[in-house]
N, C-alpha and C positions, 0 to 999 in steps of 0.2 A: 377450549378455543376451537373455532371452526376453521378447517383447512380446505383448500380446493381439492377437487377429485383426484388430482395427480399425486397427492400425498397419501401413500398407502400404509405407512407405519410411523408411529410417533414414539420417541424415546423420552421418557421423563428423566431429567438430568441426573437425579440422585437415585433412581431405581436401577440397581445393577442388573437385575434380571431382564430389564427391557433391552439392554445392549445385546445380550446373548440371543434372546428370542428374535430380535430384529435381524441379527446376522444370520440365524438359521433360516429365516424366511427368505432372505436375499439369496442364500445358497441355492434355493429351489427356483429362483425366478430371473436372475441376472447373470451376465458373463463376467463382469468386473465391477468393483466398487471403488468410487473416488471419494476420498475422505479429506475434509478440510480441517487442519489442525491449528488451533490456538489453545493455550492452556485453559483459558477461562470458559470455553464453551462446552467442555466435557466434564462430567461429574467425577466425584472422587477427589482424593488428595492430588493437587496439581494436575487434575484431569486424567487420572490413571484409569478411569473406566473405559477409555478408548482402547486400552490394551485388551480388555475382555471382549470388546466388539471385534477387533481384528483377529484375535486368537480363535474366535468361533467361526470365522469365515473360511470357506473351502473354495472360494473363487478368488482370483487375484485381487489384491488390495493395493491401491496407489494412494499414498498420503502426500498431500500438498502441505508443506510446513511454512506457515505464514510468519512465524516467529522462531528465530534461532538465537537464544540468548548467549552472549559472550561470557557472562558470569552468572550462570544459573545456580540455584540452590542444588544440594546433592540430590534431592528428590526430583527436581525438574530435569536435571541431567539424566537420572535413571529412567524417567518416563520416556524422554525423547530418544535416548539410546536404544531402549528396548523396542520402541515403536519402529525406529529405522531398521532394527534387526529382524522384526517379524513381518514387516510389509514387503510386498514383492518389489516395490519401487518407491523411492521418496523423491518428490519434486520440490525444488527450491527455486527462488526467482532471481538469484544472482550467483555469480561464481564465488563471491566472498562467502555467501551462506553455505555453499557446498564445501568450501575449504574448512570452514568452521566446524561443520558437522563431522568431517573426517578427523580434524585435529583435536577437538574438544569432546566429541561424543563417540568416537570410535566407529563411525559409520563406514560401511563398505563402499568405496568410491564407485565400484562397478554397478551398484544399485541406486546411485544418485543420478538424477536428471535435472538439468537446468532448463526451465521453461520460463520465459519472462512474464512479468505482470502484464495482464491484458489491458488494452486501451481501446476506446472506440476509434473507428476509422473515420476521421474528419478531414476535410480539405485544409490546406494551408492558406489562411486568409489574412488580409491587412486589418490590423486592429481598428484603424480609424473608420473602416467601413461598417463595423459592428457597434461601435461605441454609442451612436445616437439611439439605438433601440433600447439601451439600458440607461439612458440619461447621463452618459459619460462624455458627450461630445466636447472636445477641446481640452480634456484632462489627460495627464500623463498617468496611466493606470498601472499600479502595482497590485498584484493579487496574491492572496493566500486563501485556500479553502480547506474544508474538512470539519469534522465535529469539533466544536470549541472546547478546549480544556488545557490545563497546564501541561507543559512538556512540548508544546508546539513552537515556542520561542517568539510568540507574538510580542512579548514585552521588548525584546531586542529590536524588532522591526519598528515598533512605535518609538522607542528611544532614538533610533537612527533618523526618524522622519524630519525633525526640525532642520538638520543639515541638508537633507534632500530638498526640502521646501525652500530653503534660503537660496538655492541655485535654480530651482525649478518650481516657481510659485503655483503652477497648475497640477502639481503632483497630488495624487489621491490614492491612498492605501485602502483597498477593499478587503475586508475580512468576511468571507462568505461561509455560512454554515450555522446550524443550530447548535446549542450547547449539548455536550454529550449526555445522553439520558441518565447514566449512572451518576454523573456530577449533579444533574438536576435533582435526583433523588436524595443525594447526601447534603448538598450545599445550595440548592436553588440556583439563582443567577448571580451569586456573589462574585464568581470569577469574571464573568462578563462585565459586571459593574465595576470591578477593580480596574479592568482594562480601559473602560470608558472614563473612569476617574483620572487615569494616567494621561489619556488623550487630552482631557480638559486641562489638566495641570500644565501640560506642555504647550497649550494654546493651539492644538492641532485639530480642533473639532471640525473645521472646514476641509480637512485633508485626510480624514479617516471615515469610512462608511462601513458600519456593521450591517450585514444582511443576515438577519437572524431567522433562518428557515432552512428546511430541507428543500432541495431543488431537484427537479427532474433532470434526466440526462440531457435533453435538448437545451434546457435553461443553463445547466452547468457548462455545456459546450459554448454557449454564447458568451458567458462570463470569461471563459478561457480565451476565446478568440478576441475578446475586447481588451485583453491585458497586453500592455507593452512589455511588462516584466513580471515574471512569477518568482515568488520568494518562499523558500523553506528554511527558516532560520533555526532549525531544531538544535536544542542544547545537548541531546543525547547522541554522542558521536558513534555509539555502537548500533544505531538503528540499521537494521539489515534490509528493510524494504520500505518503500513509501508509495502508496497508490496515488497520492496527490502529485508527487514528482513525476511519476509515470504518465499521468494524464496530461500534465503540462508539456512534457516532451511530445506526446502524441498530437498535441495541438500546435506544435512548432513554436512554442514561446521561448524567449530568452530567459534563462533561469539563473538566479543568484541563490546560493545555498551555503550553509555551514558544511564542513567536510565530514558529515557522518558517512558511515561505511557505504551505504547504497548510493549516496550522491557522488562520492569519490569514484565509484565504478562507472556509473551511468554518465556522468558529466565530464569524463576524461576526454582528452583529444579535442578540446575546444568546443564541447557540446554544452557548456555552461560555465559559470563563474563561481569559484569557491572562495569564501572569505574566512578569516580567522574566527573561531567560535568566541562568543561573548564580547565582540568588539563592535559597538554601534558605529564607530567612526569608519571602520573598514567596510561595514555593510552599507553605510551611507555613500561612501565613495564608489562602490561597485554599482549601486542603484543609479547614482547620478551619472556615471559614465555611460551607462546603457540608455538612460533617458535622453542624454545629449546626442547620441550617435545612432540614428535609425539604421544606417548601413551595418554597423556592428551588431545591433539587435537582429537584423535580418540574417546575417551570417551565422550567428550562434544558434538562432532559432531554426534555421535551415538545416544545420548539422544535427540538431536534436530531432527534428522531424524525420530526416532520412534514417537515422539510427533506429527510430521507433517503429519503422515499418514492419519489422519482425515481431513487434509487440501488439499489433492490432488483433482484435479478437479472432478474426478468421484464421490468422497465422498461428496464434496460440492454440486455438481449437484443433487445428490440423496436427500440431505437435502432440497434443494429448491423445488425439485419435490414433496416431501412429504408435504411441506408447501402449495404449490399451490393446490394440490389435496384436502387437508383438507379445505381450504378456499372455493374452488368451491363446495365442498360437503355441507358446511355450508350454502352457498347462495342458493343452490338448495332446502334446507329444509325450506326456508323463502317464504311465499306467494308472488306471483308476484306483487300484489298491493303494498306490503311493499317495495319490491325492487325498484319499479318505482319511489318512493319518496326518495330513498337513505337511507333507514333504514338498518343498518348493523346487520348481525346475531351475 
């Protein structure tokens, strides 16, 4: 595979020696290394090759942990616990994730940093001003976006839709996003087709629009701005972070969500509406109340927008930059002999 010029080193996922050789090369060329951690992107059992990489570093290592499982396997727990122990700092995107790392993984709270999920800095706009550009004029738009696949709760939202439409005939549920590539490889479009079949069975074909494609950030922003209500009906209540929820807050949308961990934290204090998991009637009632009350939508969306200002990319970048500088300064204060054997400041 051809990479652009800024890519200097390539790690083949299951070649353990690549991790060590790349780390040694970085030791000679950079001041700090930022590592993004998901179990599936690193080689080895439950991604344990990441440990080889971090252990070979002699410059500060900052690990951003995108997934902190509440009920990990023994091996998953061991990998994440060791990673938190050997990294100079671990970044998580919510206070609940930090608490979980301490309680379940034995992480040192003094080496944990909460930096929120980044979002684009977009203005707060009236949805009706954007809808015509997407062919949505006159519709009450409910939006979900992200790679399509089981576990997002789309079935619940579709099941709730007939009750919403009965009270609001112009309601339209937009499901934006291509099917997850891994799902395409294993099952093709069977899952999308099953959702479309359920839409047809319920007589909702005029009230659901599937936008089956990857979209650029400007186009995604337009869809978010055109939404009256954003919904994340996730069935997994242990979900510790959601980029889609973060983006919707950044656009100042009124959000309805099941009470998964991340949503409970971010949508507290009137920044969104939480509904009982697995209840299409509760979801329909929440969606209907927001569609019916523009002033309520504006208040909730305004609170979400104000809260999300520390989540915009420039603010998140500044927090990372401050962390990197602090760690580099700490390492500079440690004698070189201590650094050479991997003693952390």
